[in-house]
N, CA, C, O and the ligand as a Tripos MOL2 file, in Angstrom:
@<TRIPOS>MOLECULE
protein
  277   275    70     0     0
PROTEIN
NO_CHARGES

@<TRIPOS>ATOM
      1 N         116.6310  107.7160  113.8530 N.3       1 MET1
      2 CA        116.0200  108.8160  114.6040 C.3       1 MET1
      3 C         117.1090  109.7620  115.1200 C.2       1 MET1
      4 O         118.1000  109.3210  115.7010 O.2       1 MET1
      5 N         116.9200  111.0260  114.9090 N.am      2 THR2
      6 CA        117.9810  111.9580  115.2630 C.3       2 THR2
      7 C         117.8370  112.4620  116.6900 C.2       2 THR2
      8 O         118.8050  112.4780  117.4510 O.2       2 THR2
      9 N         116.6280  112.8720  117.0520 N.am      3 GLY3
     10 CA        116.4050  113.3380  118.4120 C.3       3 GLY3
     11 C         117.0010  114.6980  118.7100 C.2       3 GLY3
     12 O         116.9690  115.1530  119.8540 O.2       3 GLY3
     13 N         117.5490  115.3590  117.6850 N.am      4 ASP4
     14 CA        118.1640  116.6640  117.9090 C.3       4 ASP4
     15 C         117.5220  117.7620  117.0680 C.2       4 ASP4
     16 O         118.1150  118.8200  116.8590 O.2       4 ASP4
     17 N         116.3130  117.5060  116.5880 N.am      5 GLY5
     18 CA        115.5840  118.5380  115.8690 C.3       5 GLY5
     19 C         115.9110  118.6370  114.3900 C.2       5 GLY5
     20 O         115.3170  119.4470  113.6790 O.2       5 GLY5
     21 N         116.8570  117.8150  113.9120 N.am      6 VAL6
     22 CA        117.1730  117.8230  112.4850 C.3       6 VAL6
     23 C         116.0690  117.0860  111.7370 C.2       6 VAL6
     24 O         115.7240  115.9640  112.1080 O.2       6 VAL6
     25 N         115.5100  117.6890  110.6960 N.am      7 PRO7
     26 CA        114.4450  116.9990  109.9660 C.3       7 PRO7
     27 C         114.9450  115.7000  109.3480 C.2       7 PRO7
     28 O         116.0690  115.6270  108.8510 O.2       7 PRO7
     29 N         114.1060  114.6850  109.3840 N.am      8 VAL8
     30 CA        114.4450  113.4050  108.7750 C.3       8 VAL8
     31 C         113.8280  113.3920  107.3850 C.2       8 VAL8
     32 O         112.6380  113.6580  107.2120 O.2       8 VAL8
     33 N         114.6620  113.0770  106.3980 N.am      9 ILE9
     34 CA        114.2460  113.1440  105.0000 C.3       9 ILE9
     35 C         114.0310  111.7310  104.4660 C.2       9 ILE9
     36 O         114.7400  110.7910  104.8270 O.2       9 ILE9
     37 N         113.0350  111.6120  103.6000 N.am     10 CYS10
     38 CA        112.7170  110.3430  102.9450 C.3      10 CYS10
     39 C         113.9360  109.7470  102.2390 C.2      10 CYS10
     40 O         114.7270  110.4710  101.6350 O.2      10 CYS10
     41 N         114.0800  108.4150  102.3210 N.am     11 SER11
     42 CA        115.2280  107.7210  101.7080 C.3      11 SER11
     43 C         115.0490  107.4660  100.2130 C.2      11 SER11
     44 O         116.0050  107.1010   99.5290 O.2      11 SER11
     45 N         113.8380  107.6560   99.7060 N.am     12 ARG12
     46 CA        113.5890  107.4210   98.2850 C.3      12 ARG12
     47 C         114.4490  108.3790   97.4650 C.2      12 ARG12
     48 O         114.5160  109.5740   97.7530 O.2      12 ARG12
     49 N         115.1130  107.8310   96.4270 N.am     13 VAL13
     50 CA        115.9850  108.6540   95.5970 C.3      13 VAL13
     51 C         115.2000  109.8160   94.9940 C.2      13 VAL13
     52 O         114.1470  109.6230   94.3860 O.2      13 VAL13
     53 N         115.7280  111.0160   95.1740 N.am     14 GLY14
     54 CA        115.1040  112.1900   94.5790 C.3      14 GLY14
     55 C         114.0050  112.8110   95.4090 C.2      14 GLY14
     56 O         113.4680  113.8530   95.0350 O.2      14 GLY14
     57 N         113.6570  112.2010   96.5260 N.am     15 CYS15
     58 CA        112.5770  112.7230   97.3650 C.3      15 CYS15
     59 C         113.1690  113.5200   98.5210 C.2      15 CYS15
     60 O         114.0970  113.0610   99.1870 O.2      15 CYS15
     61 N         112.6310  114.7110   98.7580 N.am     16 ARG16
     62 CA        113.1400  115.5660   99.8290 C.3      16 ARG16
     63 C         112.0680  115.8170  100.8840 C.2      16 ARG16
     64 O         112.1840  116.7470  101.6820 O.2      16 ARG16
     65 N         111.0290  114.9930  100.8900 N.am     17 GLU17
     66 CA        109.9500  115.1760  101.8570 C.3      17 GLU17
     67 C         110.3890  114.7630  103.2550 C.2      17 GLU17
     68 O         111.2880  113.9380  103.4160 O.2      17 GLU17
     69 N         109.7530  115.3390  104.2530 N.am     18 ASP18
     70 CA        109.9760  114.8960  105.6300 C.3      18 ASP18
     71 C         109.5390  113.4460  105.7720 C.2      18 ASP18
     72 O         108.4790  113.0550  105.2830 O.2      18 ASP18
     73 N         110.3530  112.6630  106.4360 N.am     19 ALA19
     74 CA        110.0110  111.2580  106.6480 C.3      19 ALA19
     75 C         109.1540  111.1120  107.9040 C.2      19 ALA19
     76 O         109.4420  111.7180  108.9360 O.2      19 ALA19
     77 N         108.1160  110.3160  107.8060 N.am     20 HIS20
     78 CA        107.2520  110.0280  108.9470 C.3      20 HIS20
     79 C         107.3220  108.5580  109.3470 C.2      20 HIS20
     80 O         106.6860  108.1390  110.3140 O.2      20 HIS20
     81 N         108.0950  107.7860  108.6030 N.am     21 TRP21
     82 CA        108.1690  106.3360  108.8380 C.3      21 TRP21
     83 C         109.6080  105.8840  108.8050 C.2      21 TRP21
     84 O         110.4410  106.4250  108.0780 O.2      21 TRP21
     85 N         109.8790  104.8760  109.6150 N.am     22 ARG22
     86 CA        111.1880  104.2540  109.5650 C.3      22 ARG22
     87 C         110.9980  102.7900  109.2070 C.2      22 ARG22
     88 O         110.1430  102.1070  109.7710 O.2      22 ARG22
     89 N         111.8040  102.3140  108.2640 N.am     23 ILE23
     90 CA        111.7470  100.9120  107.8500 C.3      23 ILE23
     91 C         113.0790  100.2740  108.2220 C.2      23 ILE23
     92 O         114.1250  100.6360  107.6830 O.2      23 ILE23
     93 N         113.0300   99.3270  109.1410 N.am     24 ASP24
     94 CA        114.2350   98.5860  109.5310 C.3      24 ASP24
     95 C         114.2140   97.2580  108.7880 C.2      24 ASP24
     96 O         113.2200   96.5330  108.8230 O.2      24 ASP24
     97 N         115.3020   96.9490  108.1250 N.am     25 TRP25
     98 CA        115.3210   95.7380  107.2950 C.3      25 TRP25
     99 C         116.7290   95.1850  107.2520 C.2      25 TRP25
    100 O         117.6860   95.8260  107.6860 O.2      25 TRP25
    101 N         116.8310   93.9770  106.7170 N.am     26 ARG26
    102 CA        118.1520   93.4120  106.4660 C.3      26 ARG26
    103 C         118.0650   92.4510  105.2970 C.2      26 ARG26
    104 O         116.9910   91.9520  104.9610 O.2      26 ARG26
    105 N         119.1980   92.2010  104.6890 N.am     27 ASN27
    106 CA        119.3100   91.2150  103.6260 C.3      27 ASN27
    107 C         119.9240   89.9610  104.2270 C.2      27 ASN27
    108 O         121.1110   89.9570  104.5510 O.2      27 ASN27
    109 N         119.1430   88.8960  104.3830 N.am     28 PRO28
    110 CA        119.6610   87.6910  105.0620 C.3      28 PRO28
    111 C         120.8780   87.0920  104.3680 C.2      28 PRO28
    112 O         121.6610   86.3800  104.9960 O.2      28 PRO28
    113 N         121.0420   87.3730  103.0900 N.am     29 LYS29
    114 CA        122.1730   86.7900  102.3590 C.3      29 LYS29
    115 C         123.4970   87.4510  102.7150 C.2      29 LYS29
    116 O         124.5440   86.8070  102.6550 O.2      29 LYS29
    117 N         123.4630   88.7260  103.0850 N.am     30 ILE30
    118 CA        124.7200   89.4490  103.3210 C.3      30 ILE30
    119 C         124.8250   90.0370  104.7240 C.2      30 ILE30
    120 O         125.9080   90.4340  105.1550 O.2      30 ILE30
    121 N         123.7000   90.0940  105.4370 N.am     31 HIS31
    122 CA        123.7210   90.6880  106.7740 C.3      31 HIS31
    123 C         123.5860   89.6070  107.8330 C.2      31 HIS31
    124 O         122.8230   88.6550  107.6670 O.2      31 HIS31
    125 N         124.3290   89.7590  108.9240 N.am     32 SER32
    126 CA        124.1700   88.8390  110.0470 C.3      32 SER32
    127 C         122.8330   89.1360  110.7280 C.2      32 SER32
    128 O         122.2690   90.2140  110.5420 O.2      32 SER32
    129 N         122.3190   88.1710  111.5280 N.am     33 PRO33
    130 CA        120.9700   88.3220  112.0900 C.3      33 PRO33
    131 C         120.7820   89.5750  112.9300 C.2      33 PRO33
    132 O         119.6720   90.1020  113.0000 O.2      33 PRO33
    133 N         121.8300   90.0630  113.5650 N.am     34 GLU34
    134 CA        121.6660   91.2430  114.4250 C.3      34 GLU34
    135 C         121.8480   92.5530  113.6630 C.2      34 GLU34
    136 O         121.6550   93.6390  114.2100 O.2      34 GLU34
    137 N         122.2200   92.4290  112.3980 N.am     35 ARG35
    138 CA        122.4560   93.6100  111.5820 C.3      35 ARG35
    139 C         121.1170   94.1810  111.1040 C.2      35 ARG35
    140 O         120.2280   93.4330  110.6970 O.2      35 ARG35
    141 N         120.9820   95.4990  111.1540 N.am     36 ARG36
    142 CA        119.7800   96.1470  110.6370 C.3      36 ARG36
    143 C         120.1400   97.3650  109.8110 C.2      36 ARG36
    144 O         120.9950   98.1640  110.1940 O.2      36 ARG36
    145 N         119.4820   97.4960  108.6800 N.am     37 LYS37
    146 CA        119.5640   98.7240  107.9130 C.3      37 LYS37
    147 C         118.2990   99.5170  108.2140 C.2      37 LYS37
    148 O         117.2420   98.9330  108.4510 O.2      37 LYS37
    149 N         118.4010  100.8300  108.2060 N.am     38 SER38
    150 CA        117.2320  101.6680  108.4170 C.3      38 SER38
    151 C         117.0440  102.6250  107.2530 C.2      38 SER38
    152 O         117.9610  103.3450  106.8560 O.2      38 SER38
    153 N         115.8410  102.6130  106.7220 N.am     39 TRP39
    154 CA        115.4480  103.6260  105.7460 C.3      39 TRP39
    155 C         114.3930  104.4890  106.3900 C.2      39 TRP39
    156 O         113.7030  104.0680  107.3180 O.2      39 TRP39
    157 N         114.2760  105.6980  105.8870 N.am     40 THR40
    158 CA        113.1860  106.5660  106.3280 C.3      40 THR40
    159 C         112.3170  106.8610  105.1190 C.2      40 THR40
    160 O         112.7950  106.8590  103.9850 O.2      40 THR40
    161 N         111.0360  107.1150  105.3660 N.am     41 ALA41
    162 CA        110.1100  107.3110  104.2550 C.3      41 ALA41
    163 C         109.0420  108.3390  104.5940 C.2      41 ALA41
    164 O         108.5760  108.4290  105.7300 O.2      41 ALA41
    165 N         108.6650  109.1110  103.5790 N.am     42 CYS42
    166 CA        107.5120  110.0000  103.7130 C.3      42 CYS42
    167 C         106.2370  109.1690  103.5300 C.2      42 CYS42
    168 O         106.2910  107.9850  103.1980 O.2      42 CYS42
    169 N         105.1040  109.8130  103.7510 N.am     43 ASP43
    170 CA        103.8290  109.0930  103.6320 C.3      43 ASP43
    171 C         103.6360  108.5130  102.2300 C.2      43 ASP43
    172 O         103.0570  107.4380  102.0710 O.2      43 ASP43
    173 N         104.1230  109.2290  101.2160 N.am     44 GLU44
    174 CA        103.9200  108.7870   99.8430 C.3      44 GLU44
    175 C         104.7500  107.5560   99.5060 C.2      44 GLU44
    176 O         104.3100  106.7020   98.7370 O.2      44 GLU44
    177 N         105.9470  107.4610  100.0740 N.am     45 HIS45
    178 CA        106.8770  106.4250   99.6280 C.3      45 HIS45
    179 C         107.0270  105.2550  100.5840 C.2      45 HIS45
    180 O         107.7320  104.2960  100.2680 O.2      45 HIS45
    181 N         106.3840  105.3050  101.7410 N.am     46 VAL46
    182 CA        106.5350  104.1830  102.6710 C.3      46 VAL46
    183 C         106.0430  102.8900  102.0290 C.2      46 VAL46
    184 O         106.6460  101.8340  102.2210 O.2      46 VAL46
    185 N         104.9580  102.9650  101.2720 N.am     47 GLY47
    186 CA        104.4280  101.7780  100.5970 C.3      47 GLY47
    187 C         105.3690  101.2830   99.5130 C.2      47 GLY47
    188 O         105.5790  100.0790   99.3710 O.2      47 GLY47
    189 N         105.9390  102.2130   98.7430 N.am     48 TYR48
    190 CA        106.8800  101.8500   97.6890 C.3      48 TYR48
    191 C         108.0890  101.1290   98.2690 C.2      48 TYR48
    192 O         108.4830  100.0740   97.7710 O.2      48 TYR48
    193 N         108.6790  101.6930   99.3220 N.am     49 LEU49
    194 CA        109.8920  101.1110   99.8860 C.3      49 LEU49
    195 C         109.6010   99.7600  100.5450 C.2      49 LEU49
    196 O         110.4120   98.8360  100.4720 O.2      49 LEU49
    197 N         108.4450   99.6560  101.1820 N.am     50 ARG50
    198 CA        108.0840   98.3820  101.8050 C.3      50 ARG50
    199 C         107.8920   97.3000  100.7460 C.2      50 ARG50
    200 O         108.3270   96.1630  100.9260 O.2      50 ARG50
    201 N         107.2370   97.6630   99.6360 N.am     51 GLU51
    202 CA        107.0600   96.7030   98.5460 C.3      51 GLU51
    203 C         108.4000   96.2870   97.9380 C.2      51 GLU51
    204 O         108.6140   95.1220   97.6030 O.2      51 GLU51
    205 N         109.2950   97.2680   97.8050 N.am     52 PHE52
    206 CA        110.6210   97.0120   97.2490 C.3      52 PHE52
    207 C         111.3290   95.9360   98.0540 C.2      52 PHE52
    208 O         111.9380   95.0290   97.4870 O.2      52 PHE52
    209 N         111.2490   96.0360   99.3740 N.am     53 LEU53
    210 CA        111.9390   95.0790  100.2410 C.3      53 LEU53
    211 C         111.1910   93.7580  100.3310 C.2      53 LEU53
    212 O         111.8070   92.6920  100.3040 O.2      53 LEU53
    213 N         109.8790   93.8200  100.4380 N.am     54 SER54
    214 CA        109.1200   92.5770  100.6010 C.3      54 SER54
    215 C         109.1610   91.7510   99.3150 C.2      54 SER54
    216 O         109.0520   90.5250   99.3630 O.2      54 SER54
    217 N         109.3180   92.4140   98.1650 N.am     55 ALA55
    218 CA        109.4490   91.6860   96.9030 C.3      55 ALA55
    219 C         110.7180   90.8460   96.8830 C.2      55 ALA55
    220 O         110.8080   89.8610   96.1500 O.2      55 ALA55
    221 N         111.6970   91.2380   97.6920 N.am     56 ARG56
    222 CA        112.9570   90.4930   97.7940 C.3      56 ARG56
    223 C         112.9700   89.5640   99.0010 C.2      56 ARG56
    224 O         113.9890   88.9480   99.3110 O.2      56 ARG56
    225 N         111.8250   89.4690   99.6830 N.am     57 SER57
    226 CA        111.6950   88.5950  100.8510 C.3      57 SER57
    227 C         112.6550   88.9800  101.9700 C.2      57 SER57
    228 O         113.1190   88.1210  102.7180 O.2      57 SER57
    229 N         112.9550   90.2890  102.0840 N.am     58 PHE58
    230 CA        113.7730   90.7460  103.1900 C.3      58 PHE58
    231 C         112.8870   90.9500  104.4140 C.2      58 PHE58
    232 O         111.7990   91.5140  104.3010 O.2      58 PHE58
    233 N         113.3430   90.4960  105.5870 N.am     59 PRO59
    234 CA        112.5690   90.7950  106.7920 C.3      59 PRO59
    235 C         112.5760   92.3050  107.0500 C.2      59 PRO59
    236 O         113.6050   92.9620  106.8940 O.2      59 PRO59
    237 N         111.4320   92.8400  107.4430 N.am     60 LEU60
    238 CA        111.3670   94.2830  107.6550 C.3      60 LEU60
    239 C         110.3400   94.6420  108.7170 C.2      60 LEU60
    240 O         109.3680   93.9220  108.9440 O.2      60 LEU60
    241 N         110.5850   95.7740  109.3600 N.am     61 ASP61
    242 CA        109.6370   96.3530  110.3040 C.3      61 ASP61
    243 C         109.4040   97.8020  109.9230 C.2      61 ASP61
    244 O         110.3490   98.5360  109.6350 O.2      61 ASP61
    245 N         108.1490   98.2090  109.9210 N.am     62 VAL62
    246 CA        107.8120   99.5940  109.6440 C.3      62 VAL62
    247 C         107.2570  100.2150  110.9180 C.2      62 VAL62
    248 O         106.3370   99.6730  111.5310 O.2      62 VAL62
    249 N         107.8180  101.3560  111.3150 N.am     63 ALA63
    250 CA        107.3530  102.0310  112.5190 C.3      63 ALA63
    251 C         107.2650  103.5180  112.2740 C.2      63 ALA63
    252 O         108.0870  104.0760  111.5480 O.2      63 ALA63
    253 N         106.2740  104.1770  112.8730 N.am     64 PRO64
    254 CA        106.2040  105.6300  112.7200 C.3      64 PRO64
    255 C         107.3560  106.3010  113.4580 C.2      64 PRO64
    256 O         107.7820  105.8430  114.5190 O.2      64 PRO64
    257 N         107.8490  107.3870  112.8850 N.am     65 ILE65
    258 CA        108.8790  108.1800  113.5470 C.3      65 ILE65
    259 C         108.1860  109.1550  114.4830 C.2      65 ILE65
    260 O         107.3220  109.9310  114.0740 O.2      65 ILE65
    261 N         108.5790  109.1010  115.7340 N.am     66 GLU66
    262 CA        107.9740  110.0050  116.7130 C.3      66 GLU66
    263 C         108.5070  111.4180  116.4830 C.2      66 GLU66
    264 O         109.7160  111.6460  116.4500 O.2      66 GLU66
    265 N         107.5890  112.3490  116.3270 N.am     67 VAL67
    266 CA        107.9830  113.7400  116.1350 C.3      67 VAL67
    267 C         107.5880  114.5180  117.3760 C.2      67 VAL67
    268 O         106.4170  114.5720  117.7530 O.2      67 VAL67
    269 N         108.5750  115.1100  117.9910 N.am     68 ALA68
    270 CA        108.3010  115.9500  119.1570 C.3      68 ALA68
    271 C         107.6300  117.2340  118.6890 C.2      68 ALA68
    272 O         108.1490  117.9210  117.8100 O.2      68 ALA68
    273 N         106.5060  117.5530  119.2590 N.am     69 SER69
    274 CA        105.7790  118.7470  118.8210 C.3      69 SER69
    275 C         105.6340  119.7540  119.9400 C.2      69 SER69
    276 O         105.0480  120.8180  119.7420 O.2      69 SER69
    277 ZN        109.3500  110.2570   99.7990 Zn       70 ZN70
@<TRIPOS>BOND
     1     1     2 1
     2     2     3 1
     3     3     4 2
     4     3     5 am
     5     5     6 1
     6     6     7 1
     7     7     8 2
     8     7     9 am
     9     9    10 1
    10    10    11 1
    11    11    12 2
    12    11    13 am
    13    13    14 1
    14    14    15 1
    15    15    16 2
    16    15    17 am
    17    17    18 1
    18    18    19 1
    19    19    20 2
    20    19    21 am
    21    21    22 1
    22    22    23 1
    23    23    24 2
    24    23    25 am
    25    25    26 1
    26    26    27 1
    27    27    28 2
    28    27    29 am
    29    29    30 1
    30    30    31 1
    31    31    32 2
    32    31    33 am
    33    33    34 1
    34    34    35 1
    35    35    36 2
    36    35    37 am
    37    37    38 1
    38    38    39 1
    39    39    40 2
    40    39    41 am
    41    41    42 1
    42    42    43 1
    43    43    44 2
    44    43    45 am
    45    45    46 1
    46    46    47 1
    47    47    48 2
    48    47    49 am
    49    49    50 1
    50    50    51 1
    51    51    52 2
    52    51    53 am
    53    53    54 1
    54    54    55 1
    55    55    56 2
    56    55    57 am
    57    57    58 1
    58    58    59 1
    59    59    60 2
    60    59    61 am
    61    61    62 1
    62    62    63 1
    63    63    64 2
    64    63    65 am
    65    65    66 1
    66    66    67 1
    67    67    68 2
    68    67    69 am
    69    69    70 1
    70    70    71 1
    71    71    72 2
    72    71    73 am
    73    73    74 1
    74    74    75 1
    75    75    76 2
    76    75    77 am
    77    77    78 1
    78    78    79 1
    79    79    80 2
    80    79    81 am
    81    81    82 1
    82    82    83 1
    83    83    84 2
    84    83    85 am
    85    85    86 1
    86    86    87 1
    87    87    88 2
    88    87    89 am
    89    89    90 1
    90    90    91 1
    91    91    92 2
    92    91    93 am
    93    93    94 1
    94    94    95 1
    95    95    96 2
    96    95    97 am
    97    97    98 1
    98    98    99 1
    99    99   100 2
   100    99   101 am
   101   101   102 1
   102   102   103 1
   103   103   104 2
   104   103   105 am
   105   105   106 1
   106   106   107 1
   107   107   108 2
   108   107   109 am
   109   109   110 1
   110   110   111 1
   111   111   112 2
   112   111   113 am
   113   113   114 1
   114   114   115 1
   115   115   116 2
   116   115   117 am
   117   117   118 1
   118   118   119 1
   119   119   120 2
   120   119   121 am
   121   121   122 1
   122   122   123 1
   123   123   124 2
   124   123   125 am
   125   125   126 1
   126   126   127 1
   127   127   128 2
   128   127   129 am
   129   129   130 1
   130   130   131 1
   131   131   132 2
   132   131   133 am
   133   133   134 1
   134   134   135 1
   135   135   136 2
   136   135   137 am
   137   137   138 1
   138   138   139 1
   139   139   140 2
   140   139   141 am
   141   141   142 1
   142   142   143 1
   143   143   144 2
   144   143   145 am
   145   145   146 1
   146   146   147 1
   147   147   148 2
   148   147   149 am
   149   149   150 1
   150   150   151 1
   151   151   152 2
   152   151   153 am
   153   153   154 1
   154   154   155 1
   155   155   156 2
   156   155   157 am
   157   157   158 1
   158   158   159 1
   159   159   160 2
   160   159   161 am
   161   161   162 1
   162   162   163 1
   163   163   164 2
   164   163   165 am
   165   165   166 1
   166   166   167 1
   167   167   168 2
   168   167   169 am
   169   169   170 1
   170   170   171 1
   171   171   172 2
   172   171   173 am
   173   173   174 1
   174   174   175 1
   175   175   176 2
   176   175   177 am
   177   177   178 1
   178   178   179 1
   179   179   180 2
   180   179   181 am
   181   181   182 1
   182   182   183 1
   183   183   184 2
   184   183   185 am
   185   185   186 1
   186   186   187 1
   187   187   188 2
   188   187   189 am
   189   189   190 1
   190   190   191 1
   191   191   192 2
   192   191   193 am
   193   193   194 1
   194   194   195 1
   195   195   196 2
   196   195   197 am
   197   197   198 1
   198   198   199 1
   199   199   200 2
   200   199   201 am
   201   201   202 1
   202   202   203 1
   203   203   204 2
   204   203   205 am
   205   205   206 1
   206   206   207 1
   207   207   208 2
   208   207   209 am
   209   209   210 1
   210   210   211 1
   211   211   212 2
   212   211   213 am
   213   213   214 1
   214   214   215 1
   215   215   216 2
   216   215   217 am
   217   217   218 1
   218   218   219 1
   219   219   220 2
   220   219   221 am
   221   221   222 1
   222   222   223 1
   223   223   224 2
   224   223   225 am
   225   225   226 1
   226   226   227 1
   227   227   228 2
   228   227   229 am
   229   229   230 1
   230   230   231 1
   231   231   232 2
   232   231   233 am
   233   233   234 1
   234   234   235 1
   235   235   236 2
   236   235   237 am
   237   237   238 1
   238   238   239 1
   239   239   240 2
   240   239   241 am
   241   241   242 1
   242   242   243 1
   243   243   244 2
   244   243   245 am
   245   245   246 1
   246   246   247 1
   247   247   248 2
   248   247   249 am
   249   249   250 1
   250   250   251 1
   251   251   252 2
   252   251   253 am
   253   253   254 1
   254   254   255 1
   255   255   256 2
   256   255   257 am
   257   257   258 1
   258   258   259 1
   259   259   260 2
   260   259   261 am
   261   261   262 1
   262   262   263 1
   263   263   264 2
   264   263   265 am
   265   265   266 1
   266   266   267 1
   267   267   268 2
   268   267   269 am
   269   269   270 1
   270   270   271 1
   271   271   272 2
   272   271   273 am
   273   273   274 1
   274   274   275 1
   275   275   276 2
@<TRIPOS>SUBSTRUCTURE
     1 MET1         2 RESIDUE 1 A MET
     2 THR2         6 RESIDUE 1 A THR
     3 GLY3        10 RESIDUE 1 A GLY
     4 ASP4        14 RESIDUE 1 A ASP
     5 GLY5        18 RESIDUE 1 A GLY
     6 VAL6        22 RESIDUE 1 A VAL
     7 PRO7        26 RESIDUE 1 A PRO
     8 VAL8        30 RESIDUE 1 A VAL
     9 ILE9        34 RESIDUE 1 A ILE
    10 CYS10       38 RESIDUE 1 A CYS
    11 SER11       42 RESIDUE 1 A SER
    12 ARG12       46 RESIDUE 1 A ARG
    13 VAL13       50 RESIDUE 1 A VAL
    14 GLY14       54 RESIDUE 1 A GLY
    15 CYS15       58 RESIDUE 1 A CYS
    16 ARG16       62 RESIDUE 1 A ARG
    17 GLU17       66 RESIDUE 1 A GLU
    18 ASP18       70 RESIDUE 1 A ASP
    19 ALA19       74 RESIDUE 1 A ALA
    20 HIS20       78 RESIDUE 1 A HIS
    21 TRP21       82 RESIDUE 1 A TRP
    22 ARG22       86 RESIDUE 1 A ARG
    23 ILE23       90 RESIDUE 1 A ILE
    24 ASP24       94 RESIDUE 1 A ASP
    25 TRP25       98 RESIDUE 1 A TRP
    26 ARG26      102 RESIDUE 1 A ARG
    27 ASN27      106 RESIDUE 1 A ASN
    28 PRO28      110 RESIDUE 1 A PRO
    29 LYS29      114 RESIDUE 1 A LYS
    30 ILE30      118 RESIDUE 1 A ILE
    31 HIS31      122 RESIDUE 1 A HIS
    32 SER32      126 RESIDUE 1 A SER
    33 PRO33      130 RESIDUE 1 A PRO
    34 GLU34      134 RESIDUE 1 A GLU
    35 ARG35      138 RESIDUE 1 A ARG
    36 ARG36      142 RESIDUE 1 A ARG
    37 LYS37      146 RESIDUE 1 A LYS
    38 SER38      150 RESIDUE 1 A SER
    39 TRP39      154 RESIDUE 1 A TRP
    40 THR40      158 RESIDUE 1 A THR
    41 ALA41      162 RESIDUE 1 A ALA
    42 CYS42      166 RESIDUE 1 A CYS
    43 ASP43      170 RESIDUE 1 A ASP
    44 GLU44      174 RESIDUE 1 A GLU
    45 HIS45      178 RESIDUE 1 A HIS
    46 VAL46      182 RESIDUE 1 A VAL
    47 GLY47      186 RESIDUE 1 A GLY
    48 TYR48      190 RESIDUE 1 A TYR
    49 LEU49      194 RESIDUE 1 A LEU
    50 ARG50      198 RESIDUE 1 A ARG
    51 GLU51      202 RESIDUE 1 A GLU
    52 PHE52      206 RESIDUE 1 A PHE
    53 LEU53      210 RESIDUE 1 A LEU
    54 SER54      214 RESIDUE 1 A SER
    55 ALA55      218 RESIDUE 1 A ALA
    56 ARG56      222 RESIDUE 1 A ARG
    57 SER57      226 RESIDUE 1 A SER
    58 PHE58      230 RESIDUE 1 A PHE
    59 PRO59      234 RESIDUE 1 A PRO
    60 LEU60      238 RESIDUE 1 A LEU
    61 ASP61      242 RESIDUE 1 A ASP
    62 VAL62      246 RESIDUE 1 A VAL
    63 ALA63      250 RESIDUE 1 A ALA
    64 PRO64      254 RESIDUE 1 A PRO
    65 ILE65      258 RESIDUE 1 A ILE
    66 GLU66      262 RESIDUE 1 A GLU
    67 VAL67      266 RESIDUE 1 A VAL
    68 ALA68      270 RESIDUE 1 A ALA
    69 SER69      274 RESIDUE 1 A SER
    70 ZN70       277 GROUP 0 **** ****
């Protein structure tokens, strides 16, 4: 989350859409328990990215990105 008005862009390769979701995840094999990676996703790709991670049995949390309006 930027909090400074910079648009957040989807993490999917090749996608330039505004991200509305944040996916926090880690790879238990290489990351320590307190380590978190964050991806951002647009509405179209949040499902794709979540499936990508869950297929690898990575722990993950999906949360909406708060947009100040
Ligand atoms: Zn996207």
